[in-house]
C-alpha positions as CSV (number, residue, x, y, z in Angstrom):
1,M,-199.6,9.7,2.4
2,K,-195.7,8.6,1.7
3,I,-193.7,6.0,4.0
4,V,-190.7,4.3,4.1
5,L,-191.6,0.7,4.7
6,D,-189.3,-1.5,7.0
7,T,-188.8,-5.1,6.3
8,N,-189.8,-6.1,9.7
9,V,-193.3,-4.4,9.2
10,V,-193.8,-6.5,6.1
11,V,-192.8,-9.8,7.8
12,S,-194.9,-9.1,10.7
13,G,-197.6,-8.2,8.4
14,L,-197.6,-11.3,6.2
15,L,-197.2,-13.6,9.3
16,Q,-200.4,-12.4,11.1
17,A,-203.3,-10.9,9.4
18,Q,-204.3,-8.7,12.6
19,G,-202.6,-5.8,14.0
20,N,-200.7,-2.5,12.8
21,P,-198.3,-4.1,10.2
22,A,-201.2,-6.1,8.5
23,Q,-203.3,-2.9,8.3
24,V,-200.2,-0.9,6.9
25,L,-199.9,-3.4,4.3
26,S,-203.4,-3.1,3.4
27,L,-203.2,0.2,2.9
28,V,-200.4,0.0,0.8
29,L,-201.9,-2.9,-1.3
30,S,-205.2,-0.5,-1.7
31,G,-203.2,2.5,-2.9
32,V,-204.0,5.0,0.1
33,I,-200.3,4.7,1.2
34,Q,-197.5,5.0,-1.1
35,I,-193.9,3.4,-0.5
36,C,-190.8,5.6,-0.8
37,H,-187.7,3.6,-1.3
38,D,-184.0,3.6,-2.8
39,E,-181.6,0.9,-4.1
40,R,-180.8,-0.4,-0.5
41,I,-184.6,-0.7,0.6
42,L,-185.3,-2.9,-2.5
43,A,-182.1,-5.0,-2.1
44,E,-183.4,-5.8,1.4
45,F,-187.0,-6.4,0.1
46,E,-185.4,-8.5,-2.5
47,T,-183.2,-10.6,0.1
48,L,-186.5,-10.9,2.4
49,A,-188.5,-12.4,-0.8
50,R,-185.5,-14.8,-1.3
51,F,-185.6,-15.9,2.3
52,I,-189.2,-16.4,2.1
53,K,-189.0,-18.3,-0.9
54,C,-186.3,-20.7,0.4
55,T,-188.0,-21.1,3.5
56,T,-191.5,-22.2,2.0
57,L,-189.7,-24.6,-0.4
58,T,-188.0,-26.2,2.5
59,R,-191.3,-26.5,4.3
60,E,-193.1,-28.1,1.2
61,R,-190.3,-30.7,0.8
62,E,-190.4,-31.4,4.7
63,D,-194.3,-32.0,4.3
64,Q,-194.0,-34.2,1.4
65,P,-193.6,-38.2,2.1
66,K,-190.2,-39.4,2.3
67,Q,-189.4,-41.6,-1.0
68,K,-188.9,-45.3,-0.4
69,Q,-185.0,-45.9,-1.1
70,T,-183.9,-47.8,-4.0
71,E,-181.9,-50.9,-3.5
72,P,-178.6,-49.5,-4.1
73,E,-179.1,-46.7,-1.7
74,T,-180.0,-49.2,0.8
75,K,-177.0,-51.3,0.3
76,F,-174.8,-48.5,0.6
77,K,-176.2,-47.2,3.8
78,T,-176.2,-50.7,5.3
79,A,-172.4,-50.8,4.3
80,Q,-171.9,-47.5,5.9
81,K,-173.4,-48.6,9.2
82,K,-171.5,-51.6,9.2
83,T,-168.3,-49.8,8.7
84,Q,-169.0,-47.2,11.3
85,S,-169.6,-49.9,14.0
86,R,-166.4,-51.4,13.2
87,T,-164.4,-48.2,13.7
88,G,-166.5,-46.8,16.2
89,S,-167.3,-43.8,14.1
90,Q,-170.9,-41.8,13.6
């Protein structure tokens, strides 16, 4: 069987292991279903892959413990806060 696979199906199938989108992805990966595509569809899949990669990297960074500030960074932020409190800006 040949199908045109919409990116919404890919996203849904990746986010939830149960349901029709996940079953479609499983059939594609097992070779039962063949994906038909053109340049536009491949470009959309590439955009989706970049978005997923960016989102994953962002989440990994957020999960890492914050690094302790170095002394110059601390002094700069302290001076910045003092300046802001004098000028009333934030």
